[in-house]
C-alpha positions, 0 to 999 in steps of 0.5 A: 491492544488487549484491553476491553475498551469503553466509550461514554455511551458504550452501553447503547451499542448493543441496543442499536445493532440488533434493531435495524428499524432505520432500514425500514420500511424499504428493507435497504432498497431506499435506505437513506444512508449516504455511506451505505449507498456509496459502498453497498455493504451492511457494515457501512450502515448505522447498524453495521457500524454498531456491530463492528464497534461492539466487537471492537469494544469487546476486543474481538477485532482490532483497530485497523485501516479498514475499520477506520475507513468504515467508521470515517465513511459516516457523513454524520447526516443524522438520518439514522438518529431521526429514523430511530424509534427509541427516544431514550438513546437515539440522540447518542448514535452520532456521539457513539460514532464520534467517540469511536473515531476519537479512540482511533485518533488516540490509537493513531489508526486514522486514514491518511486523508484524515491525518492530512486534514488535521495536520493542515488545520493545526499548521495552517489554520485551514484544511487548504494549507492556504496563507492566513492573510488570504482568508479575507480576500473573498470580500475584496470589492464587496464593500463589506468592512472589518468587524468593529462593533457592528450588530452582527459578525458575518462568519464565513468559515474555511470553505467560504474563505478558500474554496472557489465555489465557497468564495462565490457564495460568500460574496453573494451572501455578504453583498446581499446582506450588506446591501439590504442594510444589515449591520455586519462586519467580518474578521477577514484574515483574523478569522479562524476555523470553527472546528466542527469537522475537527470535532466530528472526525474525533480530534477533541483536543484540537477542537477545544483549542480552536473553540477557545481561540475563537471564543476569546477573539469573539469576546474581546471584539465585543461580538454578541450576534453571529450570522454564519454562511456555513451550517456546520459553523452554525452547529458548533457555535450554537451547540458546542461553544456554550459549554466553553463559555461562548454564548452568542446569538447565532443565525444562519443567513437564510434566517436573516433573509426570511425575516427581511422578506417577511417584514416586506423590506425586500421587493421582487420582480417576477422570476419564472423558474422551477426550483427544488431545494436541498436541505443541508443536514447541518441546517435541517436535521441538526438544527431544525431550520427547514422553513426559513430557506423555503419562506424566502423562495416562496416570496419570489413571484413566478418561482415554483418550488418543487420538493424532491421526493426526499426532503426536510427531515428525510432529505438525502445527504450530499455526502460532504458532512463528517469531514468527507468534503475534505477526505473524499472517502465517499467518492464512489463514482456513480454511487457518490451521494452527491451524484445520486442527489442531483439525479433526484433533483433532476427528476423533479423537473426543476431548472435550479437546485437551490442550496444554503451551504457552501459544502453542499454547493461545491459537492452538488456543483461537481456532481452536476458536472460529473453527471453532464447535466450543466445544460439541464440543472443549475446549482445556486445558493438562496442569495443568488436566486434572491439577487436574480429576482431583486428589483 
């Protein structure tokens, strides 16, 4: 194509790539960027991508499979945004990467893995190509009922509905909340994809379709409050859906648990164990929920919470964001971000790596196996730890 491209935030690009502050003070040695760690080349860093996007906008380079791989390797963790020292435009950094991917979608220049992801969601309503009628099977035997006017809709999402690790987490969280007396219901086989990954991968048309369908369904059923299993769904419901008329009160399940333990509605027995907690990017950096999961863990007698070197705002991404959980573009052997993360968790001396996201749970569980650490480190979600410590 021989025209000069434009992006909504294209004027910011040249201000970013000449800076490089997000790589400091370590000068790459401890650069907190999962795609840079996986590939080891500057073009896979935030500034490197900006260089390429500028050249692309100026028609100095063309759309290509390699350019697409570089842009789609971004896990949208948001570390570059949080490390940026220029408040006037740092909030646009992830928008620029998303806008560039939207252009690639329009060009038909997307990696095959991304194409297959979109196709599966469009045809099947989920990236697993699984039947819609199986979406609520995870809840069988839990006693959790279909939504019929309860206080909360418990939204599980695609990973919690179809992935084996995600289903286990959905059962644990849903059963715990139900047993604690939280008034909640599920949509089961009526639940649809939230669309967060569709949006960040650049398919804006499909995202708008999914959002409109969900908003209509929630509204027609009288949903006012939503508890999400997945921080990625939380992000879309809170930040994107209001622009399309979907104004709901949205909570992550750890926020509900933190409220319960704060009000002393749940008692714990002593559980002597060392735990380190992994901050999910879409719970932490994207939605600033750092305290709630830790409040729950700290209420358990005998539990010692040990922070990893990189935690809270500086947490290191598991590599599953930005659609990489489904496309696997970042799976680069021993430099896979999730494997790097479990090594960091192991270094704390913890016996349990606590998670609060089904994508993180799957990524880190697989990484523990790949690192052959099954006898040294156990990946558990917050709800499962609470259940172990329950009286």
